[in-house]
C-alpha positions in Angstrom: 47.4 -125.5 11.2 44.6 -126.1 8.7 44.1 -123.6 5.8 41.3 -121.1 6.0 39.5 -119.4 3.1 37.7 -116.1 3.3 35.6 -114.9 0.4 33.9 -111.5 0.3 31.7 -110.3 -2.5 30.1 -106.9 -3.1 27.9 -105.5 -5.9 28.8 -101.9 -6.7 26.3 -99.9 -8.7 28.9 -98.3 -11.0 30.4 -98.9 -14.4 32.9 -101.8 -14.2 35.6 -99.8 -16.0 35.3 -97.0 -13.4 35.6 -99.4 -10.6 38.6 -101.1 -12.1 40.2 -97.7 -12.7 40.0 -97.1 -8.9 40.7 -100.7 -7.6 42.8 -102.2 -10.4 46.2 -100.8 -9.7 48.4 -103.0 -7.6 50.3 -100.0 -6.2 47.2 -97.9 -5.5 45.6 -99.8 -2.6 46.0 -96.8 -0.3 44.2 -94.6 -2.9 40.9 -96.1 -1.8 41.5 -98.0 1.4 41.3 -95.6 4.3 43.4 -97.6 6.8 46.5 -98.4 4.7 49.6 -96.3 4.2 50.7 -95.6 0.6 52.6 -98.5 -1.0 56.0 -98.2 -2.7 57.0 -100.6 -5.5 60.5 -102.1 -5.0 63.3 -101.6 -7.4 61.3 -99.3 -9.7 59.4 -102.3 -11.0 56.2 -101.8 -13.1 53.4 -102.3 -10.6 51.2 -103.9 -13.2 53.7 -106.7 -14.2 53.7 -109.9 -12.3 56.8 -110.1 -10.1 56.5 -106.5 -8.8 56.7 -106.2 -5.0 54.7 -103.5 -3.1 55.9 -102.5 0.3 53.9 -100.9 3.1 55.7 -99.0 5.8 54.6 -97.1 8.9 56.9 -94.5 10.3 59.7 -95.8 8.1 59.3 -99.4 9.3 58.2 -102.0 6.7 55.1 -103.7 7.9 54.2 -105.8 4.8 55.5 -106.8 1.4 53.3 -108.3 -1.3 54.2 -110.0 -4.6 52.1 -109.6 -7.6 51.4 -113.1 -9.1 49.0 -112.2 -11.9 47.5 -109.1 -13.4 44.6 -109.5 -15.9 43.1 -106.1 -16.9 40.7 -107.7 -19.4 39.3 -109.8 -16.7 39.6 -107.0 -14.1 41.5 -109.2 -11.8 44.9 -109.5 -10.1 46.3 -112.0 -7.7 49.0 -111.5 -5.1 50.7 -113.1 -2.1 52.0 -111.8 1.2 55.7 -112.0 1.7 57.3 -111.8 5.1 54.1 -111.0 7.1 55.9 -108.7 9.6 52.7 -107.7 11.4 50.0 -110.2 10.6 50.4 -113.8 11.9 49.6 -115.5 8.6 51.3 -117.9 6.3 50.8 -118.9 2.7 48.4 -116.0 2.1 47.2 -115.5 -1.5 44.5 -113.0 -2.5 42.6 -112.3 -5.7 41.0 -108.9 -6.3 38.3 -109.0 -9.0 36.0 -111.7 -10.3 37.1 -115.2 -9.6 
């Protein structure tokens, strides 16, 4: 299988700090994404420190686990990878939220 890259970009007419306050929390994806269940962070980890794992569950069944690789508030960016893609048929998935 050859790797695929998908890049999406959007200009938001808002103060960057206000946007980061909404989108910048690794554990808060469901706060703004209408189709995702709330995420729990495993083992009481700090969701802003690399190494934290967020878990998405539907009806008590885990559907995805994601590992925070980097969190850079000054750059308004974080990077994470999908662990054990239980629902999505993907491998070696790494995403960056924020400017690249």
